[in-house]
C-alpha positions as CSV (number, residue, x, y, z in Angstrom):
1,M,96.9,99.9,10.0
2,Q,94.7,98.9,13.0
3,A,94.9,95.0,12.7
4,K,98.2,95.1,12.4
5,K,98.5,96.8,15.7
6,H,96.0,94.4,17.4
7,L,97.8,91.8,15.6
8,L,101.1,92.8,17.1
9,Y,99.6,93.5,20.3
10,R,98.2,89.8,20.8
11,L,101.6,88.4,19.8
12,L,103.5,90.5,22.6
13,N,101.1,89.9,25.1
14,R,101.4,85.8,24.2
15,K,97.6,85.7,23.4
16,R,96.3,83.3,21.1
17,V,96.4,84.1,17.5
18,G,94.1,82.6,15.0
19,V,95.6,82.7,11.3
20,S,92.8,80.6,9.8
21,P,89.1,82.3,9.6
22,K,86.6,81.3,11.9
23,N,84.7,78.1,11.4
24,Y,87.5,77.0,8.8
25,L,87.2,73.3,9.3
26,K,83.5,73.2,8.9
27,K,83.4,76.0,6.2
28,L,86.1,73.0,4.1
29,R,83.9,69.9,5.3
30,F,80.8,71.7,4.5
31,I,82.3,72.9,0.6
32,S,83.6,69.7,0.0
33,L,80.7,67.4,0.5
34,F,78.7,70.4,-1.5
35,F,80.7,70.0,-4.5
36,L,80.3,66.1,-4.6
37,F,76.9,66.6,-4.2
38,V,76.9,68.8,-7.3
39,V,78.6,66.7,-9.6
40,I,77.2,63.4,-8.6
41,S,73.5,65.1,-9.2
42,L,74.7,66.6,-12.5
43,S,76.0,63.0,-13.4
44,V,72.7,61.8,-12.7
45,I,70.7,64.8,-14.6
46,N,73.3,64.3,-17.3
47,A,72.4,60.6,-17.9
48,Y,68.9,61.2,-17.6
49,I,68.9,63.8,-20.1
50,N,71.2,61.9,-22.4
51,G,71.0,58.9,-22.0
52,L,73.9,56.0,-21.0
53,T,76.6,57.0,-23.4
54,Y,80.5,56.4,-22.8
55,L,80.9,60.2,-23.2
56,G,78.6,60.4,-20.6
57,I,80.4,58.2,-18.5
58,L,83.4,59.4,-19.2
59,T,82.5,63.2,-18.2
60,S,80.9,61.9,-15.2
61,G,83.7,59.6,-13.9
62,A,86.3,62.3,-14.9
63,A,84.4,65.2,-13.0
64,L,83.6,62.5,-10.0
65,I,87.5,61.7,-9.8
66,L,88.8,65.0,-9.8
67,V,86.4,66.3,-6.9
68,L,87.1,63.2,-4.9
69,G,90.4,64.3,-5.6
70,A,90.5,67.7,-4.5
71,G,89.0,66.4,-1.7
72,C,91.6,63.8,-0.9
73,Y,93.9,66.4,-0.8
74,F,92.1,68.9,1.3
75,Q,91.8,66.6,3.6
76,C,95.0,65.5,4.3
77,Y,96.6,69.2,3.7
78,A,93.9,71.8,4.8
79,K,94.7,72.7,8.3
80,S,93.0,75.4,11.1
81,T,96.1,77.2,12.5
82,A,96.7,79.2,15.5
83,V,99.3,81.3,17.1
84,K,100.0,81.5,21.2
85,G,103.1,82.1,22.6
86,D,106.3,80.5,20.7
87,N,103.8,77.7,19.4
88,L,101.8,77.0,16.4
89,I,98.7,75.0,16.8
90,I,97.8,72.9,13.5
91,N,93.9,71.1,13.6
92,S,92.8,69.2,10.6
93,L,89.4,67.7,10.0
94,S,91.0,63.7,10.2
95,N,94.4,63.4,12.7
96,P,94.3,65.1,16.0
97,S,95.7,68.5,16.7
98,C,99.4,68.9,16.7
99,V,101.1,71.2,18.7
100,T,105.1,73.0,17.3
101,S,107.5,75.8,18.2
102,L,107.3,78.7,15.4
103,R,111.1,77.8,15.3
104,S,110.2,74.6,13.3
105,V,108.3,76.7,10.8
106,R,110.4,76.7,7.4
107,N,108.8,78.4,4.8
108,V,105.4,80.3,4.4
109,R,104.1,81.5,0.9
110,T,100.7,82.8,-0.1
111,K,99.3,82.7,-3.8
112,S,96.3,84.7,-4.9
113,F,93.8,84.3,-7.4
114,L,90.3,85.6,-7.6
115,G,90.5,86.8,-4.7
116,I,91.3,83.6,-3.2
117,Q,94.7,83.7,-0.8
118,W,96.3,79.9,-0.6
119,T,99.0,80.0,1.6
120,N,101.5,76.8,2.0
121,L,103.6,76.4,5.5
122,N,106.0,73.7,5.7
123,Y,107.2,72.8,9.0
124,N,109.2,70.3,10.3
125,L,108.2,68.0,13.5
126,D,109.9,65.1,14.5
127,G,112.2,65.2,11.5
128,I,109.8,65.0,8.7
129,T,108.5,67.8,6.8
130,K,105.2,68.0,6.8
131,K,102.7,71.0,5.2
132,V,99.9,73.0,5.6
133,V,97.0,74.6,3.6
134,I,94.8,77.5,4.3
135,L,92.1,78.6,1.7
136,N,90.6,82.0,2.6
137,R,89.2,84.6,0.7
138,A,91.1,88.0,0.5
139,T,88.5,90.0,2.3
140,S,87.4,87.5,5.2
141,V,90.9,88.0,7.6
142,T,92.3,91.1,8.4
143,V,95.4,90.1,8.5
144,P,96.8,87.5,5.5
145,P,97.9,84.3,7.3
146,E,101.7,84.7,5.6
147,M,102.0,88.8,7.1
148,A,101.1,86.7,11.1
149,I,103.1,83.7,10.7
150,K,106.4,85.7,9.5
151,K,105.8,88.6,12.4
152,A,105.3,86.0,15.3
153,I,108.7,84.3,13.9
154,R,110.4,87.6,13.5
155,L,109.0,88.5,17.6
156,S,109.7,85.2,18.3
157,K,113.4,85.4,17.7
158,K,113.6,88.6,18.7
159,Q,112.4,87.2,22.6
160,K,114.2,84.4,22.6
161,A,117.4,86.7,22.2
162,N,116.6,89.1,25.2
163,H,117.0,86.3,27.5
164,K,120.1,86.0,27.8
165,P,121.4,84.2,30.8
166,D,123.4,86.5,32.9
167,P,127.3,86.1,33.1
168,V,129.2,83.6,35.5
169,T,131.4,85.4,37.3
170,V,134.1,83.7,39.4
171,N,134.7,84.8,43.5
């Protein structure tokens, strides 16, 4: 409950709210390289112990392709996000930072499996729908990313509705 109040306070005062965990991109890069290293070392150990067999080469190749495919997927779609005011700030591993309006967010969904939250965020920028993936442990963040973004969108729409222009009078 205290975390939700803190989130609401930071959103109302237009402070930066980190949706992703701290050092998210560095941790993701480390985990990807770690899994790549583990698969390569297990393949080498398997080839050393059992010799080069077709089955060993096939399983090593399949595991390597699987890990490289997952690494490329996260290189493209895993991004760190933050909300400040009415803007969504998106940082990625390979591309420069991107700033877009919260109104461009089309869809936010979170799925949980084995204590890991997988949040998909779709937003529209320059007529192109783009995708962001946020992975985190359920215990690593006090407020789930989906709830933080949806709350920020709701507050942004409410504040925008309250700033209607004054009526024009004719003298």
